[in-house]
C-alpha positions as CSV (number, residue, x, y, z in Angstrom):
1,M,19.4,15.9,-55.5
2,G,17.7,17.0,-58.7
3,K,15.5,14.9,-60.9
4,I,15.3,14.4,-64.7
5,Y,11.6,14.3,-65.7
6,Y,11.8,12.3,-68.9
7,M,8.9,12.8,-71.3
8,M,8.5,10.1,-74.0
9,G,5.8,8.6,-76.2
10,K,5.3,7.3,-79.7
11,S,5.6,9.7,-82.6
12,A,2.6,12.2,-83.0
13,S,1.5,11.6,-79.4
14,G,1.8,15.3,-78.7
15,K,4.8,15.1,-76.5
16,D,6.6,18.0,-78.2
17,T,3.7,20.3,-77.6
18,L,3.2,19.1,-74.0
19,F,7.0,19.5,-73.4
20,K,6.9,23.1,-74.5
21,E,3.8,23.8,-72.3
22,V,5.2,22.1,-69.2
23,K,8.4,24.1,-69.7
24,Q,6.4,27.3,-69.9
25,A,4.4,26.4,-66.8
26,L,7.5,25.3,-64.8
27,P,10.3,27.6,-66.1
28,E,12.5,26.5,-63.2
29,L,13.0,23.2,-64.9
30,R,16.1,23.2,-67.1
31,T,16.3,21.3,-70.4
32,I,19.0,19.1,-72.0
33,T,19.4,19.8,-75.7
34,L,20.2,16.7,-77.6
35,Y,22.5,16.4,-80.7
36,T,21.3,15.1,-84.1
37,T,22.6,14.6,-87.5
38,R,19.1,14.8,-89.1
39,P,18.3,17.8,-91.2
40,I,16.7,20.7,-89.5
41,R,12.9,21.0,-90.0
42,E,11.0,24.2,-90.8
43,G,10.5,26.2,-87.6
44,E,13.3,24.5,-85.7
45,R,16.3,26.4,-84.4
46,D,19.8,25.1,-83.8
47,G,20.6,24.8,-80.1
48,V,16.9,25.0,-79.2
49,E,15.2,21.8,-80.3
50,Y,18.5,20.1,-81.0
51,F,22.1,20.8,-81.8
52,F,22.2,20.0,-85.5
53,V,25.7,18.5,-86.2
54,D,27.4,16.3,-88.7
55,D,28.6,12.8,-88.2
56,A,32.2,13.9,-87.6
57,T,31.2,16.0,-84.7
58,L,29.3,13.2,-83.0
59,D,32.2,10.8,-83.7
60,C,34.5,13.3,-82.0
61,Y,32.3,13.4,-78.8
62,E,32.1,9.6,-78.9
63,K,36.0,9.3,-79.0
64,Q,36.2,11.7,-76.0
65,G,33.8,9.5,-74.0
66,K,31.2,12.2,-73.8
67,V,28.2,10.3,-75.4
68,V,25.7,9.3,-72.7
69,E,23.4,7.6,-75.1
70,Q,23.0,7.4,-78.9
71,R,20.5,6.1,-81.3
72,A,20.8,5.7,-85.1
73,Y,17.8,5.3,-87.4
74,N,18.2,4.1,-91.0
75,T,15.6,6.3,-92.5
76,V,14.4,6.6,-96.1
77,C,16.5,9.8,-96.1
78,G,19.7,8.2,-94.8
79,L,21.2,7.5,-91.4
80,W,20.0,9.9,-88.7
81,R,21.8,9.9,-85.3
82,Y,20.5,11.3,-82.0
83,A,22.7,11.6,-78.9
84,T,22.8,13.0,-75.4
85,V,26.3,14.4,-74.8
86,D,27.9,14.9,-71.4
87,D,28.7,18.5,-72.3
88,G,28.1,20.2,-68.9
89,Q,24.4,20.8,-69.3
90,V,23.4,18.6,-66.4
91,D,24.1,19.3,-62.7
92,L,21.7,17.3,-60.6
93,D,23.1,19.0,-57.4
94,R,21.7,22.3,-58.5
95,A,18.6,21.7,-60.7
96,D,15.8,19.6,-62.0
97,Y,15.5,18.9,-65.7
98,L,12.7,18.3,-68.3
99,V,13.8,16.1,-71.2
100,I,12.1,14.5,-74.2
101,G,13.2,11.4,-75.9
102,T,12.7,7.7,-76.7
103,L,12.3,4.7,-74.4
104,E,15.8,3.5,-75.5
105,S,17.4,6.8,-74.6
106,Y,15.5,6.8,-71.3
107,E,17.0,3.5,-70.4
108,K,20.5,4.6,-71.2
109,M,20.2,7.9,-69.4
110,R,18.8,6.0,-66.4
111,G,21.9,3.8,-66.4
112,F,24.2,6.9,-66.7
113,Y,22.4,9.2,-64.2
114,G,20.9,6.6,-61.9
115,E,17.4,5.1,-61.8
116,E,16.5,7.2,-58.7
117,N,17.1,10.4,-60.6
118,L,14.9,9.8,-63.6
119,V,11.1,10.1,-63.5
120,P,9.3,8.7,-66.6
121,L,6.4,10.7,-68.1
122,Y,4.9,8.4,-70.8
123,V,2.4,10.1,-73.1
124,E,0.1,8.0,-75.1
125,V,-2.6,8.5,-77.8
126,E,-4.8,6.0,-79.6
127,D,-3.0,4.8,-82.8
128,G,-5.6,6.0,-85.2
129,E,-5.5,9.5,-83.7
130,R,-1.7,9.4,-83.8
131,L,-1.6,8.5,-87.5
132,R,-4.1,11.4,-88.2
133,R,-1.9,13.8,-86.3
134,A,1.3,12.6,-88.0
135,L,-0.2,13.0,-91.5
136,A,-1.4,16.5,-90.7
137,R,2.0,17.5,-89.4
138,E,3.8,16.0,-92.4
139,R,1.5,17.8,-94.8
140,E,2.7,21.1,-93.4
141,Q,6.3,20.5,-94.4
142,R,7.7,22.1,-97.5
143,E,8.8,18.6,-98.7
144,P,6.7,16.0,-96.9
145,K,8.4,12.7,-96.2
146,Y,5.5,10.3,-96.0
147,A,7.6,7.1,-96.2
148,E,9.7,8.2,-93.2
149,M,6.5,9.1,-91.3
150,C,5.2,5.6,-91.9
151,R,8.6,4.0,-90.9
152,R,8.6,5.9,-87.6
153,F,5.0,5.0,-86.9
154,L,5.7,1.3,-87.3
155,A,9.0,1.4,-85.5
156,D,7.2,2.9,-82.5
157,E,5.1,-0.2,-82.1
158,K,8.2,-2.3,-81.5
159,D,10.1,0.3,-79.5
160,F,7.3,1.2,-77.1
161,S,5.9,-2.4,-76.8
162,E,4.2,-3.3,-73.5
163,E,7.1,-5.7,-72.9
164,N,9.6,-2.9,-73.0
165,L,7.5,-0.5,-71.0
166,T,7.0,-3.2,-68.3
167,R,10.7,-4.1,-68.3
168,L,11.6,-0.5,-67.5
169,G,9.0,-0.2,-64.8
170,I,6.8,2.4,-66.7
171,R,3.4,1.9,-65.2
172,E,1.9,5.4,-65.2
173,R,0.7,6.8,-68.4
174,F,-0.6,10.2,-69.4
175,S,-3.4,10.0,-72.0
176,N,-3.3,12.9,-74.4
177,R,-6.8,12.7,-75.7
178,D,-7.6,15.9,-73.8
179,K,-4.4,18.0,-74.0
180,E,-5.3,20.3,-71.0
181,K,-6.2,17.4,-68.7
182,C,-3.0,15.6,-69.8
183,L,-0.9,18.8,-69.2
184,D,-2.4,19.3,-65.7
185,E,-1.7,15.6,-64.8
186,I,1.9,15.9,-65.9
187,I,2.5,19.2,-64.1
188,G,0.9,17.6,-61.0
189,E,3.3,14.7,-61.2
190,I,6.3,16.9,-61.4
191,R,5.1,19.2,-58.6
192,H,4.4,16.1,-56.5
193,G,8.0,14.8,-57.1
194,K,9.6,18.1,-56.4
195,F,7.9,19.0,-53.1
């Protein structure tokens, strides 16, 4: 039976970069592309980072009973929805997967696919460093959305509270102060779970 290695962490913890590098180091891991109604960012490609869809499309999947998990964020730019859709991407009898998401989505996917099939990979960074990284990333956007950056930063404190991490049994953490060391530890964890 395959595993879903679920990478998560607060915004600007470096999880997106680590995700890409783990995927490059372990190309046998498949990914699950999520769906979102948020606008595409510079450098993103439809079907790669996300499937960028409208609300009507997500509503249709929901009516068909295909939504595994869904989150909605009332952002300063409007309501943005993110969802994992049971669209045939996952076959745990044939493959292992690498996924990136939130603690809330991890919990719902664990309920859908089974706790024994999900392995949490929680990435953390000191809050001051996260804020510095988030600001640098936002400055690179054609139209920076600083208010949204701040909303996400503050929401993460609640979403990834110690209480929530403990409740979901997430004890192991991967510190991303040194990216190469963090990457080696995550790859080691996945290799250990696979063999």
